[in-house]
N, C-alpha and C positions, 0 to 999 in steps of 0.2 A: 504493499500500500504506500502511496505517495505521502510524504510529510511536507506540509506547506510551511515555508519560511515567510512569515508575514512581516514585511517592513512597514509597520504602521503602529502608532501609539493609540489608535481608535479602538475602544473596547467593543463597539458595535461590529467593526470588521472582524475582530477576533471571534466574537460570538457567532456571527453569521457563518464564517468559515467552519467553525467547530460543528455547527448544526448540519453541515453538509456531510459530516462523517469523517473528515480528514483530521489527523493529528496536526496540530498547529504549534509552531515555535515562533515566538517573537524575536526579530532580529533588529538591530540598530542600523539606521542609515541617516547620516547627517549631511544633507545637501541644502544649498540655498535654492529655494523655489522660485526660480526667475523664468518667466515666460519670454521666449524670443519675440522680438518685434514682428509684426505682420502675420502671426498665426491667427487663423480664423477661430472664433469662439468654440466651435464644435470640436476642435483638436487641442484646446488648452489642457484639458484634463489628461488626455493621453500623453501629451508631451511632458506633463509633470510626472506622470507614472513612469515613463521612460527615463526621465532624469533620475528619479529615485532608484530605479533598477540599476542604472549605471553606476550609482553611488555605493552599491553593495559590491565589495571586492573580494569577499571571502570565497572560498571554494564552495561549490554546490554539489552535493552528493548525487549518486546515480538515482536514488529514489527520493530526491527532493526537488521542490519547485519553489522558487522565489515568487512571491506575489506582492506587487506594489500597485497602488491605486490612488487616484485623486478624484474628487467630486467638486463640481462647480455648479452654481445656479446662475442662469442667464435670464435677464429680464430687461426688455426694451433697449437691447444693445449694451447693457452694462453687465458686467461680471460681478456677482455678489459673493464675496468670500466670507470668512468668519468675521463676526463683528468684533471690534476692539474695545467697545464700551457699551453701556447701557443706551445711550442716545443713538448710537449707530444701529443697534439691534431694533430699536422701536422704529427708526427710520426705514430699515429694510422691510420690516413686517408691514408697515403702513403702505409701502410701495407695492408689495405683493398682494395686498388685500384687494379682493373683488377682481382679480385679474389672473391671467395665465402666465406661467413661466416655464423654462425648460431646465431640467437637471441632466448634466452630462457627467458620467463616471468613466474615466479612463482606466484601463487595467493592463498591466504588463505581467506576463508570466514568462519566467526564464528557468530553464533547467541547465544541466551541464552541456547540452548540445545545441539547443535552439531556443528561440524566443518568439512569443506571440504578443501582439499589442492590438487592443481593440477599444472602441468607445461605444457606450450604450446611452441612449437618450430616452427620457421620460417627460412627458408633458404633465404639468400639475396646475390645477385650477383651484384657487382659494375663493371661498365665499367672502362677502363683505365682513371684515372683522371690526368690531367696535373698539374704541380706544381703551375701554376697560379690559376687553379680552386680550388685547396686545399687552397692556401693562401687567396684567395678572400673569401671563406667560413669561415675560421677560423677568418679572420678579422671582421666578422659580429659579432662575440662573443656569438653566441647562441649554440656553441658546447660544452661548459663547464659543463652543467648540464645533459649531455646524455651519457649513456654507448656507448663506441665505437666512441665518439666524433661526432656523427651526428644524425640528426633528419630526418627520412624518409620523413616527411611531409613538410620539408623545402626545400630551393632551392637546396642544395647538393643532396637531394633525387630525385628531379625533373630532374636534369641534369646528375646524376651519377649512379642511380640504374638502372641496365639493366632489372632485373627481380627478382621476389620473388616466393617462393614456400611455401604457408601457409598463415596465417592471417596477413594482412597489419597492422591492429590495434595492433597486438602483438608487432611489431617492434616499435610502438609508446608508448608501455608500458602497454596495457591491451588487452588480447584477447577477444574482446567484444562478439562475437558469443557464444563461450564456456562459458564465464562469465554469459551471459544472461540465457543460459540453466541451468547452476549450481544454479543461484539465483532462478529460477522457480522451480527447484526440491527441493531446500532447503525450499522454502515457502510452498510447498506441504507436506513436512515432518513435519511442524510445528503444 
């Protein structure tokens, strides 16, 4: 069985990968996440996943796969990363309120012989959120480690997301169905 080397500090990604049934080991990658100029929005996440993968320089065993990923939220031509403070979180959620946005997750899989890079896209529609709803969610403090200042699996997703088109888990940070298929194909090529 493959062991997944997850280069991420995200507890959600670790939990999601473990639920797929693979042993997961967390590994450190220290890279400056800089996006090259001119990259279109839909490729930002995959370019960051590739950058993280290149930052891992330890040997990868025969039954191991390095997994790196990055998730961005795109809304009205702007990329929304993780909010740096309360005001920025409130502002992001107000902008997403009553509107559609796109979540892109880029994933890079690398074993000792090959590499696979892909991007998954999910459309998310928020219902109109009251200021009280936004303030209540931000006060919980869980929005600061999430692109777009929200977690779809959290309270705000339960009360605020009207519908999605695409993979739910992609919005959480890993497109599990596609990832599982890619891992199976990768293990067949080995």
